[in-house]
C-alpha positions as CSV (number, residue, x, y, z in Angstrom):
1,M,89.3,75.7,263.0
2,T,87.5,73.1,265.0
3,K,86.4,73.2,268.7
4,H,88.9,72.0,271.3
5,K,89.2,72.3,275.0
6,Y,92.1,74.9,275.0
7,Q,90.1,77.5,273.1
8,R,89.2,80.8,274.9
9,V,85.6,81.7,274.3
10,A,83.5,84.8,274.6
11,V,79.7,84.6,274.6
12,F,77.3,87.4,273.5
13,V,73.6,87.0,274.2
14,D,71.0,89.2,272.6
15,V,68.5,88.7,275.4
16,Q,65.5,90.5,273.8
17,N,66.0,88.5,270.5
18,M,66.0,85.2,272.4
19,Y,63.2,86.2,274.8
20,Y,60.7,87.2,272.2
21,S,61.6,84.3,269.9
22,A,61.0,81.7,272.7
23,R,57.8,83.4,273.8
24,Q,56.4,83.8,270.2
25,L,57.4,80.3,268.9
26,Y,57.1,78.1,272.0
27,H,55.3,80.1,274.7
28,S,58.4,79.4,276.7
29,K,61.3,81.2,278.3
30,V,65.0,80.6,277.5
31,N,67.1,78.5,279.8
32,F,70.1,80.8,279.8
33,N,72.1,78.5,282.0
34,A,71.9,75.7,279.4
35,V,72.7,78.2,276.7
36,L,75.9,79.3,278.4
37,K,77.0,75.7,279.3
38,D,76.6,74.6,275.7
39,A,78.2,77.8,274.2
40,V,81.3,77.1,276.2
41,E,81.2,73.4,275.7
42,G,84.1,72.5,278.0
43,R,86.4,75.3,276.7
44,E,87.8,78.3,278.7
45,L,85.2,81.0,279.2
46,I,86.8,84.4,279.1
47,R,83.6,86.5,279.3
48,A,79.9,86.1,278.8
49,F,77.7,89.1,278.1
50,A,73.9,89.3,278.3
51,Y,72.5,92.5,276.6
52,A,69.0,93.4,277.9
53,I,66.6,96.3,277.7
54,S,65.5,98.0,281.0
55,A,61.8,98.7,280.6
56,D,60.7,98.9,284.3
57,V,58.4,95.9,284.1
58,G,57.7,93.2,286.7
59,K,60.5,91.0,287.8
60,E,63.1,92.5,285.5
61,E,65.7,93.1,288.2
62,E,65.3,89.6,289.6
63,F,65.9,88.2,286.1
64,H,69.0,90.3,285.6
65,N,70.4,89.2,288.9
66,A,69.7,85.6,288.0
67,L,71.7,86.1,284.8
68,S,74.6,87.5,286.8
69,K,74.6,84.6,289.2
70,I,74.8,82.2,286.2
71,G,78.0,84.0,285.0
72,Y,76.8,86.6,282.6
73,E,77.9,90.2,282.7
74,V,74.6,92.0,282.2
75,K,74.5,95.1,280.1
76,L,71.4,97.2,280.3
77,K,70.0,99.9,278.1
78,D,66.9,101.9,278.7
79,L,63.9,101.4,276.4
80,Q,63.5,104.5,274.2
81,V,60.0,105.8,273.9
82,F,59.4,108.2,271.0
83,F,56.8,110.9,270.5
84,G,53.7,109.1,269.3
85,G,54.4,106.1,271.5
86,A,56.8,104.1,269.3
87,K,59.3,102.1,271.3
88,K,62.8,101.0,270.5
89,G,65.4,99.0,272.3
90,D,68.2,97.1,270.7
91,W,71.8,96.4,271.3
92,D,73.1,95.6,267.8
93,V,75.8,98.2,267.8
94,G,76.8,97.6,271.4
95,I,77.1,93.8,270.7
96,A,79.1,94.5,267.6
97,M,81.5,96.8,269.4
98,D,82.1,94.3,272.3
99,V,82.7,91.5,269.8
100,L,85.3,93.7,267.9
101,R,87.0,94.5,271.3
102,M,87.0,90.8,272.4
103,A,87.9,89.1,269.1
104,P,91.7,89.6,269.5
105,K,91.6,88.1,273.0
106,V,89.7,84.9,272.3
107,D,89.7,81.9,269.9
108,A,85.9,81.7,269.5
109,I,83.0,84.1,269.5
110,V,79.6,82.6,270.3
111,L,76.7,84.9,269.2
112,V,73.4,84.0,270.7
113,S,71.0,85.8,268.3
114,G,69.2,85.1,265.1
115,D,69.6,88.6,263.7
116,G,70.8,88.7,260.1
117,D,72.4,92.1,260.7
118,F,75.3,90.3,262.3
119,K,76.5,88.5,259.1
120,E,79.2,91.0,258.4
121,L,80.4,90.9,262.0
122,L,80.8,87.1,261.7
123,E,82.7,87.5,258.5
124,Y,85.1,89.9,260.3
125,V,85.5,87.6,263.3
126,K,86.5,84.8,261.0
127,A,88.9,87.0,259.1
128,Q,90.6,87.7,262.4
129,G,91.2,84.0,262.9
130,C,88.3,83.3,265.4
131,R,85.6,80.7,265.2
132,A,82.3,82.3,264.7
133,E,79.5,80.3,266.3
134,V,75.8,81.0,266.5
135,M,73.1,79.8,268.8
136,A,69.5,80.7,267.9
137,F,66.1,79.3,267.2
138,S,66.2,77.8,263.7
139,K,62.7,79.0,262.8
140,T,63.6,82.7,263.3
141,A,67.4,82.6,262.7
142,S,68.5,84.4,259.6
143,A,69.8,82.2,256.8
144,K,72.6,84.8,256.4
145,I,74.2,84.2,259.8
146,R,73.5,80.4,259.8
147,S,75.5,80.1,256.6
148,E,78.3,82.3,257.8
149,A,78.7,80.6,261.2
150,D,81.3,77.9,261.7
151,S,78.7,76.1,263.8
152,F,75.0,76.6,264.5
153,I,73.1,75.3,267.5
154,D,69.3,75.3,267.3
155,L,67.8,76.4,270.6
156,S,64.5,74.8,269.8
157,S,65.5,71.7,271.9
158,K,63.6,71.3,275.1
159,K,66.8,71.6,277.2
160,Y,67.0,75.3,276.1
161,L,63.4,76.1,276.9
162,I,61.5,76.6,280.2
163,Q,57.7,76.1,279.7
164,D,55.5,78.8,281.0
165,G,52.2,76.9,280.8
166,R,50.6,78.4,277.7
167,K,49.8,76.5,274.5
168,P,52.5,76.6,271.8
169,N,52.1,78.9,268.9
170,T,50.9,77.2,265.8
171,V,51.7,80.0,263.4
172,K,54.7,79.3,261.3
173,V,57.5,81.9,261.3
174,Q,59.7,82.2,258.2
175,P,63.4,82.8,258.8
176,E,64.9,86.1,257.7
177,N,66.9,85.8,254.5
């Protein structure tokens, strides 16, 4: 199945995955407006979700409001802090459940994450007759989801990044297998 203008599209953005990849690799922030525009690519947007962790830091609420104004439905989950100080905050199961619920209602699923744990989800989406598209940073995107996706857009392009003034990271990051 190729892309065409009559396709109904749902977009699922793993905000933490994208935020930390952009910060670590490029000392930049993600241009989530450009991501959404290119994810939809002239097709009919049904829903766009942005999954974020609420950690009570700085301008978090302002950022979430900005995502809403762009067109994302922002889903928040509190950061879990465990005994001993360990912290955890991820949306993998929540993203997967929303993809499963939306797949019968759309023609294309766009996953904005480089997390290799989503490989089986992409397989399932394709088996249901949907296009499975991925947008992520090529340096940190799992080879598993890149190979499973019907299309892959590398977010390393400058149009997807907003510079924050620091020098870029020179450490090479190996993609997850």
